[in-house]
N, C-alpha and C positions, 0 to 999 in steps of 0.2 A: 540760736533760737530767738525769734523776735519777741519783744517784750509787750508789744501792743502800743508802746509809746514811741513815736517816730523820733522824738528828741533824743531819747536814750540810744535808739538803734543807730542814729547817725553818728553819735559820738563813739559808740563801740566799734563801728567800722573804721575808726581812725585810732587804732590802739597806740598807747603811749606807755613806755616803760618808766616806772616810778622808782627812783633810787630810795633805799632805806635811809633812815635818819643817820646822820654822821656824828652826833654828839657822843663823846667818849663814855659818858655814864650810861648810855642806853645800848651802845653797840659793841664796846670793847670787850672781847673775851680772849683769854690766853690761848696760845697755840695748842697747849696740852689739852685744853677743854673742847677743842673743835670736834674731836671724835672720841672723847673719853666717855664712852657709854657706861662704864662701870660706876661713875659717880652720879650719873643723871638718869639711869634707867629705872630706879626703884623709888622714885619720889611719890608721896601720896597726893591725892586731890588733883590729879592732872587731867581728868576727864573733862573736856570742854564741850558743852552742849552745842548743838548745831545753831541754836538761836543766838548764842553769843558770838559764834563765828560769823553769822550773817550780819550782826551789828558792826563788825569790823571790816565788812566788805563794802567797798565803794559802790554806790548804786549805778555809777556811770561806766567805769572801766572794769568793775568786778574784781579788782585787785585788793589785797589786804591794805588797810590804811595805816600809815605811820605819822607821828607828829610832824607838823601841826595838822590835826584833824579839825576841819571847819564845820560849822553848823549854821543854819539859818535861825531866825527868831522862833520858828515853830519846832526846832529841835532836829530837823533833818540833817544828816551828816554827809560829808563829801571829803575826798582826799585832796591834799594840797596841789597835786598835779592836775586834777580836773577842774579846779576852781577857775583858773583863767580861761579854760576852754568853754565854760558855760556862761561867760561874760557876767560873772558876779551875780547870777540868778540861780536860785535853788532849782535843780532839775525836777524836784518832786512837787513843790507848791508854787514855784515861780516867784517867790518873795526874794527881795534883795538879800544877798548873803552877808555883806559887811565883813567885819574882821573878828567874828566871834569864834573862839576856839572851844572845842568840846573837851574840856580838861577831864571831866569825869570818865569819858570813854578812853582817853589816853591812859588814865590811871588803871582802869579795868584791864587794858591790854598789857600794862606793865606787870600785872599780877598773874598773868596766864603763863602756863608752861605747856608746850605742845610737842607731839612727836615729830621727828624728822619726816619730811614727805617721801624720803627714800626708804621707809621702814620695810616696804615690800621687797627691797633689794638686800636687806639684812641689817640696816641701822636700827639699833634699839634705844638710841638716846632720846631724852626728853629735854627740851630747851626753852628758856624764857622767850616770850613772844618777840622781843626786840633783838634777840641774839640768834633766833632760828634762821633767819635769812642768810646771815653771814656763815653760819655753820653749813647750811645746805650748799652754798657756793664752793665749799671746800670738802664736803663729806666724801670720804673714801668709797662710800657705797653708791655714789651718784652714777647713773648709767653713762656709758660711752657712746659717742656718735659713730655711726658706721664709717670705717676708714676707707671705703671704696671711693675713688676720686673720679671715676669715669662718668658719674652722673650726680645730680643733686639728691642723693639719697638721704632721707630724713629719719631712717630707722635708728632707734637707740636701744641699748640693752647691756647686759653684762657680757663678759668675754665669751663664755660658752655659747650664748645665744648668737652673738655676732659672728663667731666662727661658722656656725651652721648657716646663718644668713648669707655670708659671703660665698659659701660653697653651693647652697641650694638656689639662691636668688640671683647672685651675680656670676655664678659659674666660674669662680676663681680657682685656679690650680692650687692644690694642696700638696705639700711635700713634707716628708719626715727626714730629719737630719740637719746638721749644722753647716754643711758645705753645699755649694750650688755652682752650676755651670750652665749659664743661659745664653742663648743665641737670639739676637734681635735682628730682624730683617725687614726692610722697607724698600719697595720697588722704586719710589720716587722721593728721595730724601730732600728734594728742593721744595716740596710742599710741606711746610712745617706749620702745624696748628697747635693752639694751646689745648692739647688733649692728652690724657693719660694713655699710654700704649699698653702697659701691662702691670698687673698686680699679682704677686704670688705670695702665698702664706706658707711659712715654714713652722714646723713643730719640733722643738728641741729644748732640752733642759726643763721639760715640763711647762714650757711657755710657748706663746705664739708670736711670730714676727711677720711683718708685711714688707716685702721688697717691692719698691716702686721703680719703674723706669718710664721716662716720658720725654717728649720733645716739647719745647716751648720757646717763645720768642723773648730774648733778652735785649731790649732796645731794638736795634735793627738786625741783630745777629741771632740766628737760630742756634740753639744749644740743646744738648741732651743731658739729663741728670738721672742718677740712680742713687737711692737712699733707702735706709731701713728704718721702720718704725716698730716700736714695741707695743704689744697689746696688753697694756697695763699702765700703772702710774709711773711718774717720772722717777720717784725714789727707787723703784724696782728696776727701771730701765738702766740706771747707772751701774748696775751690777754686771752689765754685759758690754761687749765691744764687738765690732765687726770690721772686716776689710773687704774692699772691692778692687778688682783689677781688670783692666781692659787694655788690649794691645794688638799689634800686628806689624808686619814689615820690620821685625827686629826691635820695635820700640814698645813701651808699655807705660801705663799710668796706674798708680796705686793710691787708694784712699783708705784711711783708717779713722774710725770714729766711734761714738757711742750712739746707739739707736735712740731716736726721739719717741716719747710717749705719744700714743694716739690721742691723748688729751690736747696735743698741739695739732691743729688742722693740717691736712695735706698741703694746702696753699701756704700756710705759715712756714712749714719746713722747707718747701720748695723755694719760696721767695727769700729765705735766709741763706740759700745756697749751701745748706748743711748736707753735702753729699758729694759724690763723684760727678764733676761737671766736665763735659767733653764738647768742645766747639765743633761745628759741623765739618769744617775743613779737616780737623784732626780725625774726626770719626770716619770720614771718607778715606783718609790716608790709611787708617787702621783696616778699612774694609778691603783695600787693594783693588785690583781690576781697573775698570774704566771710570770709576768714581760715579757711576750712575745708579748704583744700588748700595744701600747701607747694609752691611753685614758685620754686626758687632757681637763679640763673644765676651760676656761679663762673667767672671768667676769671683767667688768670695767664700767667706766662712764667718761663722758666729762663734764666739767663745764666752765663757763665764769667767769674770775676774775673780781671782783668789783673795 
């Protein structure tokens, strides 16, 4: 929404991510406190009026402000990230900013306790203003990105929502069971592009898993890769293992590993080569025939570690 002030609008069209303060006394919280809602959910006097929140909002980027918070001689505030972008001129009154810090507002912020922004997803914790950002970056209730890799999908949500989204919007195949036997066919395997070929979702052990199979260019060599991702967090993913097998003409290749969490992007997993990798010549050898058509059969299973 336009503000009516072209100076603000021009800056807002050039968003900049501002890192939270790094001083240990303001940001350091123990690992146990990141999601320990039992200790933080029932604190008194945690309601923060909208006017106080607006005071802590930078008028240029609209992000929450963290020390050092700057102000002009008229008391207008500005975050440290936007100060160099406005050429040391207050965007509100156009007075020179100088190096005046708004210590009072910084102390007000230090006294605040706010709910996690993922409270609608189930987080009931209340956190100090300067610890809230760190908590939210690690909150177990934060939503997941859509694991579909065939397009730049920006949908986010919890696991049940994403499973429905994959089925209804991306038309992904859904299977029940912990074993699979898939056949991948491509008429012209010499045309290799950086594109996902297939994503299949498996439901087993009360969880959901994404099986990816795709072709991509590794340097000058086209290769194929198959890997499994777990629809949940990494600490849960480590409770499972999986194996993949591909072969033909009396030969076979076997991969065994641990599924990666969908917290890791599809590209991150693929580029780390954490899966069954098949070079094109080997894939065509497995396919048999005149090597003009790719016919790969990938089998595998998922199991839960004891």
